[in-house]
C-alpha positions in Angstrom: 34.6 -11.9 26.5 31.0 -12.8 25.9 29.9 -16.4 26.3 27.1 -18.1 24.4 25.7 -21.6 24.7 24.4 -23.9 22.0 21.9 -26.4 23.5 21.0 -29.5 21.4 24.4 -29.3 19.7 24.5 -33.0 18.6 21.2 -32.9 16.8 21.3 -32.7 13.0 21.0 -28.9 12.8 22.7 -28.2 16.1 25.9 -30.0 14.8 25.8 -28.0 11.5 25.6 -24.8 13.6 28.5 -25.8 15.8 30.7 -26.7 12.9 30.0 -23.5 11.1 30.5 -21.5 14.2 34.0 -22.9 14.6 34.8 -22.2 11.0 33.9 -18.5 11.7 36.2 -18.4 14.7 33.3 -18.5 17.2 33.5 -20.5 20.4 30.1 -21.6 21.7 29.8 -23.7 24.8 28.1 -27.0 23.6 25.4 -28.4 25.7 22.8 -31.2 25.8 21.6 -34.2 27.8 23.8 -36.9 26.3 27.3 -36.6 27.8 28.9 -39.1 25.5 27.8 -37.4 22.3 28.3 -33.8 23.6 31.8 -34.6 24.9 32.8 -36.3 21.7 31.7 -33.3 19.6 33.3 -30.8 22.0 36.6 -32.6 21.8 36.4 -32.8 18.0 35.8 -29.0 17.7 37.9 -28.1 20.7 35.1 -26.4 22.6 33.9 -26.3 26.2 30.7 -28.2 27.1 28.0 -28.6 29.7 25.7 -31.5 30.4 22.2 -30.9 31.8 18.5 -31.6 31.5 15.8 -29.1 30.9 13.9 -28.6 34.2 13.2 -26.0 36.9 16.9 -25.9 37.8 18.2 -25.3 34.3 19.1 -21.7 35.1 21.9 -22.9 37.4 23.7 -24.3 34.3 23.7 -20.9 32.6 26.0 -19.1 34.9 28.3 -16.8 33.0 26.3 -17.3 29.7 25.2 -14.2 27.8 23.1 -15.9 25.2 21.5 -19.3 24.5 20.9 -20.6 21.0 18.4 -23.4 21.6 18.3 -26.1 18.9 16.8 -29.1 20.7 13.2 -29.9 19.6 10.4 -30.6 19.6 10.3 -27.0 20.8 6.8 -27.2 22.1 8.2 -29.4 24.8 11.7 -28.0 25.3 11.4 -24.2 24.8 9.5 -23.3 28.0 12.1 -24.5 30.5 14.9 -23.0 28.5 13.2 -19.6 28.0 12.4 -19.3 31.7 16.0 -20.4 32.6 17.3 -17.6 30.4 15.0 -15.0 32.0 16.2 -16.2 35.4 19.9 -16.2 34.4 19.8 -13.0 32.5 20.8 -14.5 29.1 19.3 -13.7 25.7 17.2 -16.5 24.2 17.2 -17.7 20.5 15.7 -20.8 19.0 15.1 -22.3 15.5 11.5 -23.4 16.0 8.7 -23.1 13.5 6.0 -24.1 16.0 3.1 -21.7 16.4 2.5 -22.5 20.1 6.2 -21.6 20.9 5.9 -18.3 19.1 2.8 -17.5 21.1 4.3 -18.4 24.4 7.5 -16.4 23.7 5.4 -13.4 22.8 3.4 -13.7 26.0 6.6 -13.0 27.9 7.3 -9.7 26.1 6.8 -7.5 29.1 8.7 -9.7 31.5 11.7 -9.8 29.1 11.5 -6.0 28.7 11.8 -5.6 32.5 14.8 -7.8 32.6 16.3 -6.3 29.4 16.5 -9.7 27.8 15.9 -10.4 24.1 13.7 -13.4 23.3 13.7 -14.2 19.6 12.2 -17.5 18.5 12.5 -18.6 14.9 16.0 -17.5 13.9 16.4 -20.2 11.2 14.5 -21.0 8.1 11.5 -21.0 10.4 10.9 -18.0 10.1 13.6 -15.6 8.9 12.9 -15.8 5.1 9.1 -15.4 5.4 9.3 -13.0 8.3 11.6 -10.7 6.3 9.3 -11.1 3.3 6.4 -10.1 5.4 8.1 -6.9 6.6 9.2 -6.0 3.1 5.6 -6.3 1.9 4.4 -4.2 4.8 6.9 -1.5 3.8 5.6 -1.7 0.2 1.9 -1.7 1.1 1.5 -0.1 4.6 -2.3 -0.4 4.6 -2.3 -4.1 3.7 -5.2 -6.1 5.4 -4.3 -9.5 4.0 -1.0 -11.3 3.9 -0.1 -14.7 2.3 3.4 -16.2 2.7 4.9 -19.5 1.4 8.0 -21.3 0.1 9.0 -24.0 -2.4 12.0 -26.1 -1.8 13.4 -29.6 -2.5 15.4 -29.7 0.7 15.5 -33.0 2.5 14.2 -33.5 6.1 16.1 -33.9 9.3 15.2 -36.3 12.2 14.1 -33.4 14.4 11.8 -31.8 11.8 10.3 -35.2 11.0 9.6 -35.7 14.8 7.9 -32.3 15.0 5.7 -33.3 12.0 4.7 -36.6 13.7 3.9 -34.8 17.0 1.6 -32.6 15.0 -0.3 -35.5 13.4 -4.0 -35.1 13.7 -3.9 -31.4 14.0 -5.6 -29.1 11.4 -4.6 -25.9 9.8 -4.3 -22.5 11.6 -4.8 -19.1 10.0 -4.8 -15.6 11.3 -8.3 -14.1 10.8 -9.2 -10.6 12.0 -6.2 -10.7 14.3 -7.0 -14.0 15.9 -5.5 -17.5 15.4 -8.3 -19.6 13.9 -8.3 -23.4 13.5 -9.6 -24.6 10.1 -9.6 -28.1 8.5 -6.3 -28.9 6.8 -6.8 -28.9 3.0 -9.7 -26.5 3.1 -7.7 -23.5 1.6 -6.2 -24.2 -1.8 -5.0 -21.9 -4.6 -2.4 -21.7 -7.4 0.9 -19.9 -6.7 4.1 -19.1 -8.5 6.6 -19.4 -5.7 9.4 -18.5 -8.2 9.7 -21.5 -10.5 6.3 -21.7 -12.2 2.7 -21.9 -11.1 1.8 -24.7 -8.8 -1.2 -26.0 -6.9 -0.7 -25.0 -3.2 -2.3 -25.7 0.1 -2.4 -23.6 3.3 -0.5 -25.1 6.3 -0.1 -24.1 9.9 3.3 -22.4 9.5 4.8 -20.2 12.2 4.2 -16.9 10.3 0.5 -16.9 11.2 2.0 -16.0 14.7 5.2 -14.1 13.9 4.2 -12.1 10.8 1.3 -10.7 12.8 3.7 -9.4 15.5 6.0 -8.1 12.8 3.5 -6.3 10.6 0.2 -6.0 12.4 -1.6 -7.3 9.3 -4.8 -9.0 10.7 -5.4 -11.7 8.1 -2.5 -14.2 7.4 -2.2 -17.5 5.6 0.9 -19.7 4.9 1.3 -21.9 1.9 3.4 -24.7 0.3 3.2 -26.4 -3.1 0.8 -29.4 -2.8 -0.6 -31.5 -5.7 -4.4 -31.3 -5.8 -4.8 -35.0 -5.0 -2.6 -34.7 -1.9 -4.5 -31.6 -0.7 -7.8 -33.5 -1.0 -6.2 -36.4 0.8 -5.2 -34.1 3.6 -8.8 -33.0 3.9 -9.8 -36.6 4.3 -7.1 -37.3 6.9 -8.6 -34.5 9.0 -11.5 -36.9 9.6 -9.1 -39.4 11.1 -7.5 -36.9 13.5 -8.4 -38.6 16.7 -6.6 -41.8 15.6 -3.5 -39.9 14.2 -3.2 -37.9 17.4 -2.9 -41.1 19.6 0.3 -42.3 21.2 -0.3 -45.7 19.6 0.2 -44.2 16.2 3.0 -41.7 17.1 5.3 -43.7 19.2 6.2 -46.3 16.5 6.8 -43.5 14.0 9.1 -41.7 16.4 11.2 -44.8 17.0 11.4 -45.5 13.2 12.7 -41.9 12.7 15.5 -42.6 15.3 16.5 -45.7 13.3 16.1 -44.6 9.7 16.2 -40.8 9.2 19.6 -39.0 9.0 18.9 -35.8 7.2 20.3 -34.4 3.9 24.0 -34.4 3.3 26.1 -31.4 2.1 25.6 -32.3 -1.6 21.9 -32.6 -1.3 21.7 -29.3 0.6 23.9 -27.5 -2.0 21.4 -28.4 -4.8 18.3 -27.4 -3.0 17.7 -23.7 -3.0 14.5 -22.3 -1.4 12.1 -20.1 -3.2 10.2 -17.6 -1.0 6.9 -15.9 -1.9 4.6 -13.4 -0.3 1.5 -11.4 -1.3 -0.1 -8.5 0.4 -3.4 -7.0 -0.4 -5.2 -3.8 0.9 -8.9 -3.0 1.1 -8.8 -1.3 -2.4 -7.6 -4.5 -4.1 -4.0 -3.3 -4.6 -1.7 -6.4 -4.5 2.0 -6.5 -4.0 3.9 -9.7 -4.6 7.4 -10.4 -3.3 9.8 -13.2 -4.2 13.4 -14.0 -3.2 15.6 -17.1 -3.5 17.7 -18.3 -0.6 20.1 -21.1 0.4 18.5 -24.4 1.3 16.4 -24.8 4.4 19.1 -26.2 6.7 22.0 -24.0 5.5 19.9 -20.9 5.8 19.0 -22.0 9.4 22.7 -22.2 10.2 23.5 -18.9 8.6 20.5 -17.1 10.1 21.0 -18.5 13.6 24.7 -17.5 13.7 24.1 -14.1 12.1 21.5 -13.2 14.8 23.8 -14.6 17.5 26.7 -12.4 16.3 24.5 -9.3 16.1 23.0 -9.7 19.5 26.4 -10.3 21.1 28.0 -7.3 19.3 25.4 -4.6 20.2 22.7 -3.6 22.6 19.1 -4.3 21.6 15.9 -3.5 23.6 14.6 -6.3 25.8 11.4 -8.1 24.9 10.0 -10.7 22.6 10.9 -10.0 19.0 10.7 -11.5 15.6 13.9 -11.6 13.4 12.6 -8.9 11.0 11.3 -6.7 13.8 14.8 -6.7 15.4 16.9 -6.4 12.2 14.6 -5.4 9.3 14.0 -7.3 6.1 17.6 -6.7 4.9 18.7 -9.4 7.3 17.6 -12.1 4.8 19.5 -10.5 1.9 22.7 -10.4 4.0 22.8 -14.2 4.4 25.0 -16.4 2.2 23.0 -17.8 -0.7 20.3 -15.2 -0.6 19.3 -13.1 -3.6 17.4 -9.8 -3.5 13.7 -9.0 -3.0 11.7 -8.6 -6.2 8.3 -6.9 -5.8 5.6 -6.8 -8.4 2.4 -4.7 -8.2 -1.2 -5.1 -9.3 -3.6 -2.2 -9.3 -7.3 -2.9 -10.0 -9.0 -1.0 -12.8 -10.8 1.9 -11.3 -13.6 1.5 -13.8 -14.2 -2.2 -13.0 
């Protein structure tokens, strides 16, 4: 019998994953740092549990574990010790991050994971399954694409963990993929109008994880990522860039992080049920041909639960080549359509007038 471990099980998203796993008849080992919280949840769900910190000895706590699903952020701080523990213990590694630095670090371990025949797959939640699968679908539709834009529109609420990740990123600018390289640009510099699936909206480019992952999935050298943003807010973000040294300071971040612990709980089931996500992508080749792809999915957090468990089940049920992979590279774009609440990809084409 295969054994898999869910680390960060008492966080907002971790608990949703644990509860859905039990409903599906799965039996993860719950894990985390807080013994009181982990034990209580494990007893409630009738599951085994382990208590440990993330450090150089973490691999000792993974004995007998075939796969780890890591859901304890901020992942920029927590992913490295868990990834290296998995490589040491011989366990597949999954996480639900959306952080560019984590994707880049995971990718840097590709050859090491290949040698050990271990699968490393960061971003098996909303970050980045929907946009990654959209990127792969557009690559199939336009194989010679040189530019890729991806984005989403959703009214989903925000969890404490996501809020903390945003605070940790205060003061940072935007990141795009330009000629194959990650390039820092001022936040608010890139703006356009996009129909994500429910009408045209003003949008702003943000440092979303796909500027890393979609490049490894598709090889397209120029990538930007977008969300709806009112024009005034986008201009405000540009001005905030000037205050980045202040926003990056611990003096600003620490009070905000404490406030999140006290006040932020995350959306409830009713709020999630009424908040579908609208995914959009656009690929363009050197001749000016444009392919646009759209698909609706379940809300941000439910899709993370469905995606993380689907990838977990598939990895435990079959053999896959070791290495660092994106979700779409492992399973193809149809992975997204297979998840509860997802629609089907719709692709539109634009061909420039040859006489123009």
